[in-house]
N, C-alpha and C positions, 0 to 999 in steps of 0.2 A: 504495499498499500504507499503511499506515498505520502510523504510527512507534509502537514500544515493545511490541507484542503478538507477534513474531515470535522466537524463539528464535535464538544466537547461531551461526549456521552456519560451522563453522571446519574446517580441518583436523586430522586425528587419527590417532594410531596406533593400529592394532590387533594384539596379540599373542597369536598361539594356544598356549596351552601346552603341548597334547598332541603337534605337532609341529615347535613353536620356529620359524613362520612369523611375518614381521610385514610387517604393508604400511599402507601409508598412504593415505586418503581422507578425506572429507569427511562430518563428521558434526555432530549437534546434543548428543552426550550430553556431561556433564560428566564429566572425571577430576582427583583431585589430582596422580596419577602424572605422571610428565615422564619424555620419554625423546630424546636426542639421534639424530635421523637422519642419514640419509649425505648429504644436502646440508651438516652444520654447524649447522643449525637447533634448536629444543628443540621438541617437542610432546607433546600430552596422551597417555598413553599407558590405554590399554583393553584388560584380561584379559580373554579369552575360552576357551572350551574347544573348541568344536568351530570349523572353518571350512573352507572347499574345500580345504583343501591336509588335511585329516585325517576331513572325510567321506568314508563308505564308497562316497557316490554318484560323486562327483567321482574319488575314488583306484583304485576297483575291487579293493579288497581291505579285508579286515576289519581295524578297529583298536579293540579296546574301552578306552572310557573309562569307567572304573568310578568315581564319587565317592561315589555313596552306598552300596554292598554291593548292587548290584540283583542280579546274578548270584548271590550267596552265598541271598538271599532267596530267589530263584526255582529254585535247586536245592534249598533245603533244603525248600521247601514241596511239590517234587514228584517226590520221587526217592520210589521204591518203599522201603520199612520191610521188613524182610528178618524 
């Protein structure tokens, strides 16, 4: 492999904000936030909105994550006017 062309592949903690689920994995993503993990080491923290802990396909239940007002836009657009 050529030196200097590959991104830094390191351990990173991902935090699902909608279900407060955290998991440690490896990634090339960069983050300025840090978090102390269960093993006592400090890792970069990446905040995400949906993971396998909150996605309806994996959980089997509906969990509404409305960050941009999409539900309100849909209701206002398609409700019947009296």
